[in-house]
C-alpha positions in Angstrom: -35.0 53.9 -18.5 -33.3 54.5 -15.1 -34.2 51.0 -13.9 -32.7 49.5 -17.1 -29.4 51.3 -16.6 -29.4 50.4 -12.9 -30.0 46.7 -13.9 -27.2 46.8 -16.4 -24.9 48.4 -13.9 -25.6 45.5 -11.4 -24.9 42.9 -14.1 -21.6 44.7 -15.0 -20.6 44.7 -11.3 -21.5 41.0 -10.9 -19.5 40.1 -14.0 -16.5 42.1 -12.8 -16.6 40.4 -9.3 -17.0 37.0 -10.8 -13.7 37.4 -12.7 -11.8 38.5 -9.6 -9.7 36.2 -7.5 -8.3 36.9 -4.1 -4.8 38.1 -4.5 -2.2 35.7 -3.1 -4.7 32.9 -2.7 -4.0 29.6 -4.4 -6.2 26.5 -4.1 -4.7 23.8 -1.9 -2.7 21.1 -3.7 -1.6 17.8 -2.3 2.1 17.5 -3.0 3.4 15.7 0.1 3.8 11.9 0.1 2.4 10.0 3.0 5.0 8.6 5.4 5.0 4.9 6.1 2.4 4.2 8.7 3.4 3.0 12.1 2.4 -0.6 11.8 2.6 -2.5 15.1 5.8 -4.5 15.0 5.8 -7.9 16.6 8.3 -8.4 19.4 11.5 -10.0 18.1 10.8 -13.3 19.8 7.4 -13.4 18.0 8.4 -11.9 14.6 8.0 -15.0 12.4 6.9 -14.1 8.9 5.5 -10.6 9.1 2.6 -10.0 6.8 0.6 -6.7 6.4 -2.3 -5.7 4.3 -6.0 -6.2 3.7 -8.3 -7.5 6.4 -10.3 -9.3 3.7 -7.3 -11.6 3.3 -7.4 -13.0 6.8 -9.1 -16.2 5.6 -6.6 -16.9 2.8 -3.6 -16.1 5.1 -5.1 -18.2 7.9 -5.7 -21.2 5.6 -2.2 -21.0 4.2 -0.7 -20.6 7.6 -2.6 -23.6 9.0 -1.2 -25.8 6.2 2.3 -24.5 6.7 4.5 -26.6 9.0 5.9 -23.6 10.9 8.0 -23.2 14.0 7.7 -20.2 16.4 10.4 -18.5 14.3 8.6 -19.0 11.1 5.0 -18.6 12.2 3.1 -16.3 9.7 1.6 -13.3 11.5 -0.8 -10.9 9.8 -1.2 -7.3 10.8 -4.4 -6.3 8.8 -4.4 -2.5 8.9 -5.6 -2.1 5.3 -4.2 -2.4 1.8 -2.9 1.1 1.3 -1.3 1.2 4.8 0.1 -2.3 4.1 1.8 -1.2 0.8 3.2 1.9 2.4 4.8 0.0 5.3 5.9 -2.9 2.9 7.6 -0.4 0.5 9.4 1.5 3.3 12.5 -0.7 3.4 14.2 -4.1 3.6 15.2 -6.0 6.8 13.8 -7.1 10.1 12.3 -3.7 10.8 10.0 -4.0 7.7 7.2 -6.5 6.7 8.1 -9.5 4.5 4.9 -9.7 2.6 1.8 -7.6 1.8 -1.6 -9.2 1.1 -4.0 -7.4 -1.1 -7.4 -7.7 -2.7 -6.0 -5.8 -5.7 -2.8 -5.6 -7.7 0.0 -3.3 -6.7 -0.3 0.2 -8.1 2.2 2.1 -10.2 2.9 4.6 -7.3 3.4 1.7 -4.9 5.8 0.0 -7.3 7.7 3.3 -7.7 8.0 3.7 -3.9 9.3 0.1 -3.5 11.9 0.6 -6.3 13.0 3.9 -4.7 13.9 1.9 -1.6 15.7 -0.8 -3.7 12.9 -3.4 -3.2 12.2 -5.9 -5.9 8.9 -7.8 -5.5 7.4 -11.1 -6.6 3.6 -11.4 -7.0 1.6 -14.5 -6.1 -2.0 -14.7 -7.2 -3.8 -17.0 -4.7 -7.3 -16.5 -6.2 -9.6 -13.9 -7.8 -8.7 -10.6 -6.1 -6.2 -12.3 -3.8 -2.6 -11.2 -4.2 0.5 -11.6 -2.1 3.6 -9.6 -2.7 6.9 -10.8 -1.3 10.2 -8.9 -1.0 12.7 -10.9 -3.0 15.5 -9.9 -0.5 13.4 -11.5 2.3 13.0 -14.8 0.4 16.5 -15.9 1.4 17.2 -13.8 4.5 14.1 -14.2 6.7 13.6 -17.7 8.0 10.6 -19.5 6.6 9.6 -17.0 3.9 10.8 -19.2 1.0 9.2 -22.3 2.5 5.9 -20.5 3.2 5.7 -19.2 -0.4 6.6 -22.7 -1.8 3.8 -24.2 0.4 1.2 -22.4 -1.6 1.9 -24.4 -4.8 1.5 -21.3 -6.9 4.3 -19.9 -9.1 5.3 -16.3 -8.4 6.1 -13.8 -11.0 8.4 -10.8 -10.7 6.7 -7.4 -10.6 8.0 -5.1 -13.4 6.9 -1.8 -14.8 5.8 1.6 -13.6 
């Protein structure tokens, strides 16, 4: 019988320890938002139409750029650092310090839309093919030379992004 009571005692201790938590310890939670990445900015004399996003879109952007009758001021330039990084830098603000377009192999997500709207950015989506999307800042359509002409050269109608 002593071995039975010793076994029960060990089970009781194990059960008691299993229910314990370390005082003051909380499991880590991710609450911080990621800052916009430091996307290499083209020099002012080479800015042209600044595009960021997915490396898988190099071919589509290259084809569109080769068909576009651009000048050095309106030459499309892709910085392909990735889709998530592209959306973060795209949604960071409006103006010459921020990209004009983001190219993606997926649609813009709800959190990305929220981030853009929080900075006062409205966006138009162009679907160039299956899993080929371009998002353009509406404010840059009229203010950045060549952006409107470049989007018109695609022959695809854009649609405003709403929701989220």
